[in-house]
ZADO-1210 file (C-alpha; in nm, 4 decimals, padded with zeros to 6 digits):
<atoms>
<atom x="13.9615" y="11.3118" z="10.3576" code="MET" pos="1"/>
<atom x="13.6387" y="11.1175" z="10.3007" code="ASN" pos="2"/>
<atom x="13.4346" y="11.2394" z="10.5948" code="ARG" pos="3"/>
<atom x="13.0867" y="11.1706" z="10.4528" code="GLY" pos="4"/>
<atom x="12.8486" y="10.8959" z="10.5499" code="PHE" pos="5"/>
<atom x="12.5875" y="10.7617" z="10.3068" code="VAL" pos="6"/>
<atom x="12.2576" y="10.6143" z="10.4246" code="SER" pos="7"/>
<atom x="12.0743" y="10.4100" z="10.1613" code="PHE" pos="8"/>
<atom x="11.7144" y="10.4432" z="10.2780" code="VAL" pos="9"/>
<atom x="11.4098" y="10.2516" z="10.1578" code="GLY" pos="10"/>
<atom x="11.1176" y="10.4932" z="10.1243" code="ALA" pos="11"/>
<atom x="10.8579" y="10.2163" z="10.1023" code="GLY" pos="12"/>
<atom x="10.5996" y="10.1538" z="09.8307" code="PRO" pos="13"/>
<atom x="10.4299" y="10.4932" z="09.8298" code="GLY" pos="14"/>
<atom x="10.2512" y="10.5425" z="10.1602" code="ASP" pos="15"/>
<atom x="10.4747" y="10.7918" z="10.3471" code="PRO" pos="16"/>
<atom x="10.3824" y="10.6297" z="10.6792" code="GLU" pos="17"/>
<atom x="10.5472" y="10.3036" z="10.5745" code="LEU" pos="18"/>
<atom x="10.9028" y="10.4354" z="10.5945" code="ILE" pos="19"/>
<atom x="11.0910" y="10.2986" z="10.8972" code="THR" pos="20"/>
<atom x="11.1481" y="10.5161" z="11.2010" code="HIS" pos="21"/>
<atom x="11.5232" y="10.4976" z="11.1454" code="LYS" pos="22"/>
<atom x="11.4880" y="10.5894" z="10.7787" code="GLY" pos="23"/>
<atom x="11.2773" y="10.8940" z="10.8672" code="LEU" pos="24"/>
<atom x="11.5299" y="11.0025" z="11.1264" code="ARG" pos="25"/>
<atom x="11.8139" y="10.9803" z="10.8743" code="ARG" pos="26"/>
<atom x="11.6071" y="11.1801" z="10.6250" code="LEU" pos="27"/>
<atom x="11.5496" y="11.4584" z="10.8776" code="ARG" pos="28"/>
<atom x="11.9208" y="11.4674" z="10.9668" code="GLU" pos="29"/>
<atom x="12.0447" y="11.4671" z="10.6068" code="ALA" pos="30"/>
<atom x="12.2473" y="11.7480" z="10.4556" code="GLU" pos="31"/>
<atom x="12.1997" y="11.6100" z="10.1043" code="VAL" pos="32"/>
<atom x="11.9196" y="11.3856" z="09.9729" code="VAL" pos="33"/>
<atom x="11.9413" y="11.2114" z="09.6351" code="LEU" pos="34"/>
<atom x="11.6055" y="11.0593" z="09.5481" code="HIS" pos="35"/>
<atom x="11.4451" y="10.8552" z="09.2722" code="ASP" pos="36"/>
<atom x="11.1065" y="10.9061" z="09.1073" code="ARG" pos="37"/>
<atom x="10.9036" y="10.6446" z="09.2952" code="LEU" pos="38"/>
<atom x="10.9159" y="10.7915" z="09.6424" code="ILE" pos="39"/>
<atom x="10.6281" y="10.9393" z="09.8431" code="PRO" pos="40"/>
<atom x="10.6455" y="11.3180" z="09.7786" code="PRO" pos="41"/>
<atom x="10.5425" y="11.4013" z="10.1392" code="PRO" pos="42"/>
<atom x="10.8696" y="11.2498" z="10.2588" code="LEU" pos="43"/>
<atom x="11.0636" y="11.5350" z="10.0987" code="LEU" pos="44"/>
<atom x="10.8765" y="11.7700" z="10.3301" code="GLU" pos="45"/>
<atom x="11.0596" y="11.6008" z="10.6170" code="GLU" pos="46"/>
<atom x="11.3969" y="11.7168" z="10.4888" code="VAL" pos="47"/>
<atom x="11.5508" y="11.9999" z="10.6913" code="SER" pos="48"/>
<atom x="11.5269" y="12.3506" z="10.5511" code="GLU" pos="49"/>
<atom x="11.8955" y="12.3877" z="10.4708" code="GLY" pos="50"/>
<atom x="11.9398" y="12.0487" z="10.3050" code="ALA" pos="51"/>
<atom x="12.0134" y="12.0022" z="09.9359" code="ILE" pos="52"/>
<atom x="11.7628" y="11.7814" z="09.7510" code="VAL" pos="53"/>
<atom x="11.8690" y="11.6278" z="09.4195" code="VAL" pos="54"/>
<atom x="11.6227" y="11.4493" z="09.1903" code="ASP" pos="55"/>
<atom x="11.8063" y="11.1661" z="09.0133" code="VAL" pos="56"/>
<atom x="11.4906" y="11.0461" z="08.8377" code="ASP" pos="57"/>
<atom x="11.5428" y="10.7239" z="08.6416" code="LYS" pos="58"/>
<atom x="11.2026" y="10.6944" z="08.4794" code="ALA" pos="59"/>
<atom x="11.1699" y="10.4063" z="08.2322" code="PRO" pos="60"/>
<atom x="11.1554" y="10.4975" z="07.8650" code="GLY" pos="61"/>
<atom x="11.2794" y="10.8549" z="07.8868" code="ARG" pos="62"/>
<atom x="11.6012" y="11.0494" z="07.9299" code="ALA" pos="63"/>
<atom x="11.7212" y="11.0662" z="08.2889" code="SER" pos="64"/>
<atom x="12.0312" y="11.0706" z="08.5034" code="VAL" pos="65"/>
<atom x="12.2472" y="10.7697" z="08.4196" code="GLY" pos="66"/>
<atom x="12.3524" y="10.5248" z="08.6889" code="GLN" pos="67"/>
<atom x="12.7171" y="10.6198" z="08.6476" code="GLY" pos="68"/>
<atom x="12.6341" y="10.9830" z="08.7157" code="HIS" pos="69"/>
<atom x="12.4301" y="10.8888" z="09.0229" code="VAL" pos="70"/>
<atom x="12.7308" y="10.6972" z="09.1557" code="ASN" pos="71"/>
<atom x="12.9524" y="11.0001" z="09.0918" code="TRP" pos="72"/>
<atom x="12.7098" y="11.2351" z="09.2683" code="LEU" pos="73"/>
<atom x="12.7023" y="11.0120" z="09.5752" code="LEU" pos="74"/>
<atom x="13.0788" y="11.0143" z="09.6031" code="VAL" pos="75"/>
<atom x="13.1169" y="11.3863" z="09.5328" code="GLU" pos="76"/>
<atom x="12.8552" y="11.4929" z="09.7846" code="TRP" pos="77"/>
<atom x="12.9906" y="11.2548" z="10.0481" code="ALA" pos="78"/>
<atom x="13.3317" y="11.4179" z="10.0101" code="ARG" pos="79"/>
<atom x="13.1793" y="11.7614" z="10.0737" code="ARG" pos="80"/>
<atom x="12.9097" y="11.6915" z="10.3319" code="ARG" pos="81"/>
<atom x="12.8781" y="11.4583" z="10.6296" code="GLU" pos="82"/>
<atom x="12.5273" y="11.3146" z="10.6107" code="ARG" pos="83"/>
<atom x="12.4024" y="11.1928" z="10.2727" code="ILE" pos="84"/>
<atom x="12.0756" y="11.0055" z="10.2162" code="VAL" pos="85"/>
<atom x="12.0160" y="10.8049" z="09.9021" code="ARG" pos="86"/>
<atom x="11.6375" y="10.7699" z="09.9091" code="LEU" pos="87"/>
<atom x="11.5007" y="10.4826" z="09.7030" code="LYS" pos="88"/>
<atom x="11.1448" y="10.3658" z="09.6456" code="GLY" pos="89"/>
<atom x="11.0472" y="10.0390" z="09.8115" code="GLY" pos="90"/>
<atom x="11.3454" y="09.8505" z="09.9500" code="ASP" pos="91"/>
<atom x="11.6930" y="09.9529" z="09.8275" code="PRO" pos="92"/>
<atom x="11.8000" y="09.5904" z="09.7830" code="ALA" pos="93"/>
<atom x="11.5057" y="09.4878" z="09.5616" code="ILE" pos="94"/>
<atom x="11.5742" y="09.5903" z="09.1990" code="PHE" pos="95"/>
<atom x="11.7211" y="09.9209" z="09.3177" code="GLY" pos="96"/>
<atom x="12.0756" y="09.8818" z="09.1764" code="ARG" pos="97"/>
<atom x="12.1983" y="09.9067" z="09.5321" code="LEU" pos="98"/>
<atom x="12.5060" y="09.6951" z="09.4677" code="GLY" pos="99"/>
<atom x="12.6435" y="09.9380" z="09.2083" code="GLU" pos="100"/>
<atom x="12.6023" y="10.2358" z="09.4375" code="GLU" pos="101"/>
<atom x="12.7534" y="10.0568" z="09.7356" code="ILE" pos="102"/>
<atom x="13.0530" y="09.9626" z="09.5241" code="GLU" pos="103"/>
<atom x="13.0993" y="10.3276" z="09.4220" code="ALA" pos="104"/>
<atom x="13.1039" y="10.4628" z="09.7764" code="VAL" pos="105"/>
<atom x="13.3042" y="10.1700" z="09.9121" code="ARG" pos="106"/>
<atom x="13.5697" y="10.2154" z="09.6427" code="SER" pos="107"/>
<atom x="13.5936" y="10.5820" z="09.7398" code="ALA" pos="108"/>
<atom x="13.6500" y="10.4902" z="10.1037" code="GLY" pos="109"/>
<atom x="13.3156" y="10.6298" z="10.2168" code="ILE" pos="110"/>
<atom x="13.1272" y="10.4690" z="10.5037" code="ALA" pos="111"/>
<atom x="12.7655" y="10.3685" z="10.4490" code="PHE" pos="112"/>
<atom x="12.4633" y="10.1877" z="10.5881" code="GLU" pos="113"/>
<atom x="12.1514" y="10.0330" z="10.4359" code="VAL" pos="114"/>
<atom x="11.8123" y="10.0947" z="10.5947" code="ILE" pos="115"/>
<atom x="11.5539" y="09.8566" z="10.4479" code="PRO" pos="116"/>
<atom x="11.2070" y="09.9509" z="10.3326" code="GLY" pos="117"/>
<atom x="10.8783" y="09.7855" z="10.2413" code="VAL" pos="118"/>
<atom x="10.8950" y="09.6571" z="09.8841" code="THR" pos="119"/>
<atom x="10.6028" y="09.6747" z="09.6392" code="ALA" pos="120"/>
<atom x="10.5254" y="09.3018" z="09.6333" code="ALA" pos="121"/>
<atom x="10.4984" y="09.2669" z="10.0105" code="THR" pos="122"/>
<atom x="10.2973" y="09.5887" z="10.0336" code="ALA" pos="123"/>
<atom x="10.0531" y="09.4751" z="09.7659" code="ALA" pos="124"/>
<atom x="10.0120" y="09.1347" z="09.9308" code="ALA" pos="125"/>
<atom x="09.9620" y="09.2819" z="10.2769" code="ALA" pos="126"/>
<atom x="09.6995" y="09.5311" z="10.1634" code="ARG" pos="127"/>
<atom x="09.5052" y="09.2513" z="09.9931" code="LEU" pos="128"/>
<atom x="09.5327" y="09.0021" z="10.2780" code="GLY" pos="129"/>
<atom x="09.7594" y="08.7635" z="10.0862" code="ILE" pos="130"/>
<atom x="10.0234" y="08.5506" z="10.2563" code="SER" pos="131"/>
<atom x="10.3174" y="08.5232" z="10.0186" code="LEU" pos="132"/>
<atom x="10.4248" y="08.2022" z="10.1912" code="THR" pos="133"/>
<atom x="10.1956" y="07.9476" z="10.3491" code="GLU" pos="134"/>
<atom x="10.2763" y="07.6130" z="10.5037" code="ARG" pos="135"/>
<atom x="10.1564" y="07.3367" z="10.2767" code="GLY" pos="136"/>
<atom x="10.0870" y="07.5476" z="09.9693" code="SER" pos="137"/>
<atom x="10.3559" y="07.8106" z="09.9143" code="ALA" pos="138"/>
<atom x="10.6929" y="07.7188" z="10.0594" code="ALA" pos="139"/>
<atom x="10.8770" y="07.9978" z="09.8792" code="MET" pos="140"/>
<atom x="10.8362" y="08.3389" z="09.7205" code="VAL" pos="141"/>
<atom x="11.0382" y="08.4487" z="09.4177" code="ILE" pos="142"/>
<atom x="11.0936" y="08.8135" z="09.3268" code="PHE" pos="143"/>
<atom x="11.1946" y="08.8709" z="08.9665" code="THR" pos="144"/>
<atom x="11.1961" y="09.1416" z="08.7025" code="GLU" pos="145"/>
<atom x="10.9753" y="09.1739" z="08.3977" code="ASP" pos="146"/>
<atom x="11.1413" y="08.9503" z="08.1372" code="TYR" pos="147"/>
<atom x="11.5223" y="08.9233" z="08.1627" code="PRO" pos="148"/>
<atom x="11.6848" y="08.6640" z="07.9384" code="ALA" pos="149"/>
<atom x="11.8574" y="08.5036" z="08.2367" code="SER" pos="150"/>
<atom x="11.5342" y="08.3801" z="08.3968" code="ILE" pos="151"/>
<atom x="11.4977" y="08.0047" z="08.4324" code="ASP" pos="152"/>
<atom x="11.1377" y="07.9838" z="08.3143" code="TRP" pos="153"/>
<atom x="11.1175" y="07.6108" z="08.3645" code="ASP" pos="154"/>
<atom x="11.2073" y="07.6600" z="08.7314" code="LEU" pos="155"/>
<atom x="10.9457" y="07.9331" z="08.7738" code="LEU" pos="156"/>
<atom x="10.6793" y="07.7233" z="08.6046" code="ALA" pos="157"/>
<atom x="10.7455" y="07.4372" z="08.8465" code="ARG" pos="158"/>
<atom x="10.7981" y="07.6433" z="09.1638" code="ALA" pos="159"/>
<atom x="10.5484" y="07.5564" z="09.4357" code="GLU" pos="160"/>
<atom x="10.5206" y="07.9048" z="09.5715" code="GLY" pos="161"/>
<atom x="10.4345" y="08.2661" z="09.4966" code="THR" pos="162"/>
<atom x="10.5870" y="08.4520" z="09.2035" code="LEU" pos="163"/>
<atom x="10.6192" y="08.8306" z="09.2150" code="ALA" pos="164"/>
<atom x="10.7105" y="09.0076" z="08.8912" code="PHE" pos="165"/>
<atom x="10.8221" y="09.3700" z="08.9098" code="TYR" pos="166"/>
<atom x="10.7966" y="09.6168" z="08.6171" code="MET" pos="167"/>
<atom x="10.5689" y="09.3627" z="08.4562" code="ALA" pos="168"/>
<atom x="10.3252" y="09.5701" z="08.2496" code="VAL" pos="169"/>
<atom x="10.4981" y="09.5615" z="07.9115" code="ASP" pos="170"/>
<atom x="10.5799" y="09.1907" z="07.9393" code="ALA" pos="171"/>
<atom x="10.2599" y="09.0452" z="08.0854" code="LEU" pos="172"/>
<atom x="10.1769" y="08.8458" z="07.7715" code="ASP" pos="173"/>
<atom x="10.5274" y="08.7002" z="07.7521" code="SER" pos="174"/>
<atom x="10.5428" y="08.6235" z="08.1236" code="ILE" pos="175"/>
<atom x="10.2096" y="08.4424" z="08.1398" code="THR" pos="176"/>
<atom x="10.2677" y="08.2574" z="07.8131" code="ALA" pos="177"/>
<atom x="10.6120" y="08.1372" z="07.9218" code="SER" pos="178"/>
<atom x="10.4812" y="08.0106" z="08.2538" code="LEU" pos="179"/>
<atom x="10.1739" y="07.8316" z="08.1184" code="THR" pos="180"/>
<atom x="10.3477" y="07.6777" z="07.8156" code="VAL" pos="181"/>
<atom x="10.5995" y="07.5212" z="08.0538" code="LEU" pos="182"/>
<atom x="10.3299" y="07.3744" z="08.2734" code="GLY" pos="183"/>
<atom x="10.2111" y="07.6300" z="08.5270" code="ARG" pos="184"/>
<atom x="09.8350" y="07.6048" z="08.5660" code="ASP" pos="185"/>
<atom x="09.6626" y="07.8795" z="08.3633" code="PRO" pos="186"/>
<atom x="09.3779" y="07.8632" z="08.6165" code="ARG" pos="187"/>
<atom x="09.6094" y="07.9676" z="08.8981" code="GLU" pos="188"/>
<atom x="09.4914" y="08.2882" z="09.0706" code="PRO" pos="189"/>
<atom x="09.6773" y="08.6028" z="08.9695" code="ALA" pos="190"/>
<atom x="09.6585" y="08.9707" z="09.0568" code="ILE" pos="191"/>
<atom x="09.8100" y="09.2801" z="08.9007" code="VAL" pos="192"/>
<atom x="09.8438" y="09.5728" z="09.1399" code="VAL" pos="193"/>
<atom x="09.9052" y="09.9127" z="08.9828" code="GLU" pos="194"/>
<atom x="10.0657" y="10.1848" z="09.1961" code="ARG" pos="195"/>
<atom x="10.0717" y="09.9667" z="09.5065" code="ALA" pos="196"/>
<atom x="10.0401" y="10.1672" z="09.8233" code="GLY" pos="197"/>
<atom x="09.9733" y="10.5087" z="09.6699" code="VAL" pos="198"/>
<atom x="09.6768" y="10.7183" z="09.5634" code="ASP" pos="199"/>
<atom x="09.5285" y="10.5713" z="09.2484" code="GLY" pos="200"/>
<atom x="09.6149" y="10.2131" z="09.3392" code="GLU" pos="201"/>
<atom x="09.4152" y="09.9650" z="09.1282" code="ARG" pos="202"/>
<atom x="09.3768" y="09.5888" z="09.1511" code="VAL" pos="203"/>
<atom x="09.3025" y="09.3570" z="08.8615" code="ILE" pos="204"/>
<atom x="09.2138" y="09.0027" z="08.9638" code="ALA" pos="205"/>
<atom x="09.1936" y="08.7004" z="08.7369" code="GLY" pos="206"/>
<atom x="09.3587" y="08.3744" z="08.6384" code="ARG" pos="207"/>
<atom x="09.7162" y="08.3427" z="08.5206" code="LEU" pos="208"/>
<atom x="09.6107" y="08.2554" z="08.1672" code="GLY" pos="209"/>
<atom x="09.3770" y="08.5550" z="08.1463" code="GLU" pos="210"/>
<atom x="09.5412" y="08.8256" z="08.3557" code="ILE" pos="211"/>
<atom x="09.7330" y="08.9851" z="08.0669" code="ALA" pos="212"/>
<atom x="09.4086" y="09.0424" z="07.8742" code="ASP" pos="213"/>
<atom x="09.2363" y="09.1708" z="08.1890" code="GLU" pos="214"/>
<atom x="09.5170" y="09.4182" z="08.2549" code="ALA" pos="215"/>
<atom x="09.5230" y="09.5356" z="07.8937" code="ARG" pos="216"/>
<atom x="09.1475" y="09.6006" z="07.8929" code="ARG" pos="217"/>
<atom x="09.1876" y="09.7951" z="08.2161" code="ALA" pos="218"/>
<atom x="09.4660" y="10.0081" z="08.0715" code="GLY" pos="219"/>
<atom x="09.7120" y="09.9207" z="08.3455" code="VAL" pos="220"/>
<atom x="10.0264" y="10.1337" z="08.3417" code="ALA" pos="221"/>
<atom x="10.3631" y="10.1178" z="08.5145" code="SER" pos="222"/>
<atom x="10.4505" y="10.0814" z="08.7963" code="PRO" pos="223"/>
<atom x="10.2673" y="09.7563" z="08.8584" code="ALA" pos="224"/>
<atom x="10.3484" y="09.4207" z="09.0114" code="VAL" pos="225"/>
<atom x="10.2121" y="09.0792" z="08.9130" code="LEU" pos="226"/>
<atom x="10.1482" y="08.8225" z="09.1884" code="LEU" pos="227"/>
<atom x="10.0558" y="08.4642" z="09.1093" code="THR" pos="228"/>
<atom x="10.0471" y="08.1511" z="09.3190" code="GLY" pos="229"/>
<atom x="09.8173" y="07.9365" z="09.5316" code="PRO" pos="230"/>
<atom x="09.7793" y="08.1820" z="09.8207" code="THR" pos="231"/>
<atom x="09.6636" y="08.4639" z="09.5918" code="VAL" pos="232"/>
<atom x="09.3199" y="08.3009" z="09.5973" code="ALA" pos="233"/>
<atom x="09.2826" y="08.4270" z="09.9544" code="HIS" pos="234"/>
<atom x="09.2966" y="08.7913" z="09.8500" code="ALA" pos="235"/>
<atom x="09.0181" y="09.0236" z="09.9566" code="SER" pos="236"/>
<atom x="08.9402" y="09.0716" z="09.5859" code="VAL" pos="237"/>
<atom x="08.7434" y="08.7646" z="09.4697" code="PRO" pos="238"/>
<atom x="08.8662" y="08.6067" z="09.1484" code="LEU" pos="239"/>
<atom x="08.5116" y="08.6045" z="09.0159" code="SER" pos="240"/>
<atom x="08.5388" y="08.9826" z="08.9857" code="VAL" pos="241"/>
<atom x="08.6279" y="09.0782" z="08.6296" code="ARG" pos="242"/>
<atom x="08.6610" y="09.4540" z="08.6641" code="ARG" pos="243"/>
<atom x="08.9098" y="09.7056" z="08.7891" code="VAL" pos="244"/>
<atom x="08.8859" y="09.7868" z="09.1553" code="LEU" pos="245"/>
<atom x="09.0014" y="10.1132" z="09.3031" code="ALA" pos="246"/>
<atom x="09.1452" y="10.0876" z="09.6507" code="ARG" pos="247"/>
<atom x="08.8411" y="10.2517" z="09.8042" code="THR" pos="248"/>
<atom x="08.6196" y="09.9701" z="09.6732" code="GLU" pos="249"/>
<atom x="08.8144" y="09.6888" z="09.8401" code="ILE" pos="250"/>
</atoms>
């Protein structure tokens, strides 16, 4: 009998206060919590004393629990316990492989829910006073990964809106070159935000054609998100600034 219930909970971008009230309640009620690397550590202090906490760290570039094993753990724990929380950084539906995990529990006949969270791009924009969409200048916002082969670069170069690239650090040169070669203005304002919403957050401001060099000189490391588009010019970090800004300086 599949008695378990799985809650896929978005932990937010790093600030533990940005989790939703419902997500926090589910976390406190959980009997088992499976969490990724990019979650606010203080949230694990909210887990009840008798709960089981499983780190299913999937850090880029190093050995970790495979996605297939994560799927298996979800199903196995849901068959043994009633309240399971799958805690994911940001929003579960934004580059969180949510679909694969939903399919695993659904195929096993296990009930589930998805509780959204604040994703890194919206958190970075909000903290810098950027509107991702703006009537008359940015009619759309596109979330995409670093440099998948399936991207329609011509579409992105022509898009009259804001582009948000996740996991962008290792591909910044390729991203900016692809966009500008296909016609996107290299003078367009761009910002790289490292560790958005957590201690150690840094902001690198520049132009699209220069931002990769700026980030490299600053030694930007993952996780970081790249935002570019017309509304980025309204950020609280002026584009004339050519240095790294810690959050406390903004």
